[in-house]
C-alpha positions as CSV (number, residue, x, y, z in Angstrom):
1,X,10.0,-23.6,-2.5
2,X,12.1,-21.0,-0.8
3,X,10.6,-17.9,0.8
4,X,12.4,-14.7,1.9
5,X,11.5,-14.8,5.5
6,X,11.4,-12.1,8.2
7,X,11.8,-12.9,11.8
8,X,10.8,-11.5,15.2
9,X,11.2,-12.8,18.7
10,X,8.4,-15.4,18.4
11,X,7.6,-15.8,14.7
12,X,8.9,-16.3,11.2
13,X,6.8,-14.7,8.5
14,X,6.4,-13.4,5.0
15,X,3.6,-10.8,4.7
16,X,3.3,-8.8,1.5
17,X,0.4,-6.5,0.7
18,X,-0.9,-4.6,-2.4
19,X,-2.7,-1.4,-1.5
20,X,-4.7,0.7,-4.1
21,X,-6.0,4.1,-3.0
22,X,-8.2,6.1,-5.4
23,X,-8.7,9.8,-5.6
24,X,-12.4,10.6,-4.7
25,X,-14.6,10.4,-7.8
26,X,-11.5,9.3,-9.8
27,X,-10.6,12.9,-10.3
28,X,-7.2,13.5,-12.0
29,X,-5.8,15.3,-9.0
30,X,-2.4,13.6,-9.4
31,X,-2.1,15.1,-12.9
32,X,1.4,16.5,-12.4
33,X,4.7,14.4,-12.2
34,X,5.8,16.7,-9.3
35,X,2.7,15.9,-7.3
36,X,3.1,12.1,-7.9
37,X,6.8,12.2,-6.9
38,X,5.9,14.2,-3.7
39,X,3.2,11.6,-2.9
40,X,5.8,8.8,-3.2
41,X,8.2,10.7,-1.0
42,X,5.6,11.3,1.7
43,X,4.7,7.6,1.7
44,X,8.4,6.6,1.9
45,X,8.8,8.9,4.9
46,X,5.8,7.3,6.7
47,X,6.9,3.7,6.2
48,X,9.3,3.5,9.2
49,X,6.8,5.2,11.5
50,X,4.1,2.7,10.4
51,X,6.4,-0.4,10.7
52,X,6.2,-1.3,7.1
53,X,8.7,-1.6,4.3
54,X,7.7,-0.2,0.9
55,X,8.7,-2.6,-1.9
56,X,7.3,-0.4,-4.7
57,X,4.8,2.2,-5.5
58,X,3.4,3.9,-8.6
59,X,0.9,6.7,-8.8
60,X,-1.3,7.4,-11.8
61,X,-3.4,10.5,-12.3
62,X,-6.3,9.2,-10.2
63,X,-4.9,6.4,-7.9
64,X,-1.8,4.9,-6.5
65,X,-0.5,1.3,-6.1
66,X,1.7,0.5,-3.1
67,X,3.4,-2.8,-2.5
68,X,4.7,-3.3,1.1
69,X,5.7,-5.8,3.7
70,X,4.5,-5.8,7.3
71,X,4.8,-7.7,10.5
72,X,2.2,-9.9,12.1
73,X,1.4,-7.1,14.6
74,X,0.9,-4.4,11.9
75,X,-2.5,-2.8,12.1
76,X,-3.4,-2.6,8.4
77,X,-6.4,-0.3,8.8
78,X,-4.2,2.1,10.7
79,X,-1.6,1.9,7.9
80,X,-4.2,2.8,5.3
81,X,-5.8,5.6,7.4
82,X,-2.4,7.2,8.2
83,X,-1.3,7.0,4.5
84,X,-4.6,8.5,3.3
85,X,-4.8,11.2,6.0
86,X,-1.2,12.4,5.9
87,X,-0.9,12.4,2.1
88,X,-4.3,14.1,1.7
89,X,-3.3,16.9,4.1
90,X,0.2,17.5,2.8
91,X,-0.7,17.4,-0.9
92,X,-3.5,19.9,-0.4
93,X,-1.2,22.2,1.6
94,X,1.8,21.9,-0.8
95,X,-0.2,21.8,-4.0
96,X,-3.3,24.0,-3.4
97,X,-4.2,23.8,-7.2
98,X,-5.3,20.2,-6.6
99,X,-8.4,21.5,-4.8
100,X,-9.7,22.4,-8.3
101,X,-10.0,18.7,-9.0
102,X,-11.7,17.8,-5.8
103,X,-15.2,18.1,-4.6
104,X,-15.2,19.2,-0.9
105,X,-12.5,18.4,1.5
106,X,-11.9,14.8,0.6
107,X,-8.9,13.9,-1.4
108,X,-9.1,10.1,-1.4
109,X,-12.2,7.9,-1.8
110,X,-13.5,6.3,1.4
111,X,-12.8,2.9,0.0
112,X,-9.6,1.2,-0.9
113,X,-8.3,-2.2,-2.0
114,X,-5.8,-4.2,0.1
115,X,-4.8,-7.7,-1.0
116,X,-2.3,-10.1,0.3
117,X,0.3,-11.2,-2.1
118,X,3.1,-13.6,-1.9
119,X,6.3,-14.8,-3.3
120,X,4.6,-17.6,-5.2
121,X,1.3,-17.8,-7.0
122,X,-1.7,-19.3,-5.3
123,X,-1.7,-22.2,-7.8
124,X,1.9,-23.1,-6.9
125,X,1.1,-22.9,-3.2
126,X,-2.0,-25.1,-3.5
127,X,0.1,-27.7,-5.3
128,X,2.7,-27.6,-2.5
129,X,0.0,-27.9,0.2
130,X,-1.7,-30.8,-1.6
131,X,1.6,-32.6,-2.1
132,X,2.3,-32.7,1.6
133,X,-0.4,-35.4,2.1
134,X,1.5,-37.6,-0.2
135,X,4.6,-37.4,2.0
136,X,3.0,-38.8,5.2
């Protein structure tokens, strides 16, 4: 099993995350391709400041999926809060017509999904871990 590993002064790691952020009440505020492309650009521009690397992202009309890597010291709740806050503010400023789709000042739902992901499936990893006892 071979991982693509990242390194810092005191650790070797491979941390991948899947983030899903949903427009409040699943409104179709990301209805236009131009809005979705701008959303992706904003997130790309935030990545370095947040200390993450965007692997991929794809917005739909009412949510966005973001795959990214991070370091062991990355504050994940801060990453999510900055992404939600900055994108909400900029999209409402640059595309005032999106306000028609929203109720109140909130762009994104209060909740979100963040899941760890890896370079191998959980089943493969379990087999690998279990096989280690056989080698001792």
